[in-house]
N, C-alpha and C positions, 0 to 999 in steps of 0.2 A: 543623666547622660545616656544610660542604657535605654530608657523609655523613649527619649527623643530619637535615638538611632533606629529603634524598632519601628517607631511611627513613621519615620522618614523613608524606610526601606520600600514599603509598598508603593509609595508615590514615585520613587525613582524607577522602578521596574518597567511600568508602561512606557515612559519616555525613552528608556534604553531600547525597548522592543520596537517602538515606532521609528527610532533612528535608522534601523536597517530594514524594517518591514515596508515602509513607504517607498523607498527607492526600488526594492525588489518587486513590489506590486506594480509600480509604474512600468518597469521593464517588461513584466509579463503582459501587461495590458497593451503596450505598443508593439510587442513582438510580431504579431501578424502583419503590421504595417511596414516593418523594416526588414523582415526576414522573407526568404522565398517560401513557397508552399512546402517544399521538402523539409526544410529546417523547422517550419511551424508544426508540421505533422510529427516530426521526431520529438520536438518539445512537448507536444500534446501526449504522446505515448509516455514520456517521462512523468508528466503530471498525473496521468492515470495510474501508473505503477507507484507513484509516490503515495497515493491514497491507500493502495494495498500494503505498502511498506509501513505506513503509519499504523495501520491496523495490526500488522504482524508485530511491530515493535512494542505494542501494548503488552504482548505476551513476553517477548524476549527481553526488552530493555527494562520494563516496569514490573513484570511479574516473575521473570527469571525462568520462563518455560520456552524451550526451543522446539518449534514445530517444523516438521518436514512434510506437512500435509495441507498447506494453505492453497495449493493448486486446486484442491477440491472446492473451496469457496470461490476462488476466482473463476474456475470453470462453471461452477453452479450459477454465478451471475450471468456469464456469457450464454449458457444453455437456456437459462430462464428467458432471456431476450429472444433466442432462436425459437423456443417452444411457443412463446406468445405470438410471434410472427406467423409461424406455420399453422398452429392449431387454433388460435383464437383470432387471427387476422387483425392483430393490434399493431398500430404504427406509432404510438405516442411514447416518447422517451420518458416522460414523467411516469407513465404506467409501467414502463420497463423497470425503472428504478424502484418503484413501489413493490412490484412483483419480486424483484431481486432481493430487496431487503427482507420481505416476508419469507421467501424460500430459503435464504441463507441463515436467517434467524432460527428457523426450524432445523435446518441441517446442522447448525452449530450447536444447538441444544442436544441433538442426538449424539453427535461426535463428542461433545464436551462431557456429557454424562459418563461416557466410558473413559475418556482420556484424563480428566482432571484428578482422578483418584491416584495417579502416578506422577512422578517427577523425573527429571534428568533424562537418561537415555530411553527409559521405558515410555515416557511421554512422547518423545520424538518418534520412536518406532511405531507406537500405536497410531499416531496421526498419519505417518507415512503409509501404514498398512490400510487404513480406512480410505485414504485418498486413492490408493491403488485399486480398491474395490470399486470405487466410482469410475475410474478409468476403464476397468474391465467391463463394467456394465455399459458404458458408452460405446465401447468397442464391439461388444457382442450383440447388443440389441440394436442392430443397424437399421431395422425397419422403423424404429422410433427416433433414434439419434442421428441417423445418416451414416453411422460407422466411420470409417476413415475419411470419407468424403465430407463429413460434417453437415451442418445446417446453415443456410444463408441467414445473415443478419443485415438486412438492407438499411439504407440511410433513413432514420426516423423523422417524425415530425417533432419540432421543438416548440413547446408552448402553443401548440395548435397550428403552427405554420409549417407548411409542406416544404421539403428541400428544393433547392434550385436545380435547374437542368444541368448546370455545371457542378458535378459532384465534388471535384477536387476543391473548387472555390468555396463550396458550402462547408466542407470539412475544415478547411484551413482558416475560415473566418467565423461563421456563425457557430459551428460545432465547437471550435476552439474556445470561444468565449463561454459557451455553455459548460464545457468541461472545466474551465477556469473558475467559474462561479461555484460549481459543485465541489471542486478541490478546495476553494477558500472556505466553504461551509464545513466540509469534513475536517479541515485543519483546525478551524476554530472550535468545533465540537470536541475534537481530540485534545486540544489544549485545555479546555475546560475540564475534561475528564481526568487528565493526568495531574492537574493542579487542584482537584477537588479532594475532600476527605477520602473518597473512594480510591482515588489515585495514590494518595499517601499510604492508604492501607495496603494496596498492592505492593508498594515499594517496601513496606515493613515486612510483608510476607516474603518478598524476594531476599531481603537482607538477613532475616533471622526468623524462619518459620516457627520455631519452638517458642520464641519470645512473643511473636504475634498471636499464637494460640493461647498463651498464658494471659494476655491482656483481653481476651474475649473475642478475637476475630475468628469468624467461621471460615476456615481456609478454603474448603472445597467450594463453598458458595461464592466467595470472592473470585476464585479462579474460574468457575463456570461462567459468571457474569462477564469477566474479562475475555474469556474465550468466545462468547457469543458476540460481544462488541467487535472483537478482532475479526471474526469470520464475516460479520455483516459489512464492515468497512471493505474487506477484500472482495466481497460479492458486489458491492457498488462499483469498485474498480473494474471487475469483470463485465458488468452491465454496460459501462461506458466504453470499454474496449471492443465489445462485439460489433457495434455498427462501424467503428473506425476500421477494424480489420475486415469486416464483411462476412466473416465465417466463424462458426463455433465448432471446433473439432476436438477429438480426444487428446491431441497434443498438449492442450493446456491443462489437462488433468493429471499428466504423468509427473512423477516425483522430481524429475530434473527441472521442471518449471517451478516447483516449490523451492528448489535450490537457488534459482535465480532471485527469487524474492528474498531469501535469506542473505544472499550475497549483496544485493542492493543495500540492505539494512546495515550489514557489517561494514561495507565499503564506506558508507556515509558516516557511520559512527552510531551504534545503537545505544550508547550512554547519553546521547543528546536528543532533544526533541526534533531539531531540524535535520539531524544527520540522515535519517531514512529518506527524506525528501531530496537532499543533495545527492545521496547515493543512487537513488532511482533515476534521476535525470542524467547523472554522469554515466551510469551503466548503459543506459539506452543510447546515448550518443557514442560511447565507445563501441558498443555492439554494432550499431548502424555503420560506422565508418570502417570497422574491421571487416564486415561483410562486403563492403564496396571495394576494399583494398586488395583482398586476396581470397582465393578459393579455400585456403587453409585458415579461414578466419577464426575457427575455434581454437587453434593452436596459438595464433597471435593474441587473441583476446585473453586466453588463459595465462599467457606469459605476462601480459600487461597487468592483469588483475593481481597475479601473485606478487609482482614487483610492488604494486601499490599497497597491498596488504602488509608486506614485509617492511616497506618504508614508512607506512602510516598504520601502526598496529592499533591505534585507537580510532581509526577512520579519518575521513577528510575533516570533519568538523572537530574531532578531538585534536588533530594537529593544529587547526586554526585557533582553538582555545588556548593551546600551549603557547603558540606564537604570540597571541594577544597578551597572555600573562607575562611572557618574557619582556615584551615591549613596555608593559606597565612597570615592571621591576627596574628597567633601565631608566625610565623617567623619574622614578622615586629615588 
């Protein structure tokens, strides 16, 4: 009986996943056709930040490391695009993504080599300090980075095709689907990573570092690899964000921007795979409507988010899982 149950479990998991994956994918595909351009762009911002949150959650949810410096990687991706436009005269989004992956992989190795030696608050402070160093460099070396004015990141070519004359239409349709495809690829890759032996090793390190070391896991090496993957994913998000925003400025390197990525992940539920995605999309819609509702949008957004966190301590998806479990108990 045990063998049969074990053998049946893997076959049931894909069907359960497809049961909710297919409707959500269909909704995302038809979104530009039924939503106006403003809502489509807001959703696109959410998908981009969802990639960053997925990368961040590889550290927080699966490795147990809280970083306050992921704005460095997000900004690194955005500035890579801006530098390639200004100094190399490149306009291809595919080259932007390749350059961002390379630049952030190098940056992540440098940061990770210093940070992964420590855990808990020391890790968080180190990542915050290093990101502030990048912010200071972007702010001071204005003849290279544009300073507070930033650098332009114009609408890129997609798969060799130049953008339309109507920029808003191009962003809300062609660029949306481009972002959606990159988001789907990143989600699939992260799913494979966290369910691989490497992902299970990270969870073992998170749950009991001493026991993981006793069974032969090289703690620092696993943390460094996770850090590099996490930073690279966040850099991809930054590269996609830059043409949509049109500008790369030091604002995205400051520690408060890292705090937004942390909050998106916690809001959605960092103990679940889907939680950071839901949190990123929900946070962007809340922030957008709060800005449009009042000039004191920071206060309103803060109150709403505090209430949500207090009401849903395990995040949105954690609450959904508890609700589903209760419904199953009632049925049985």
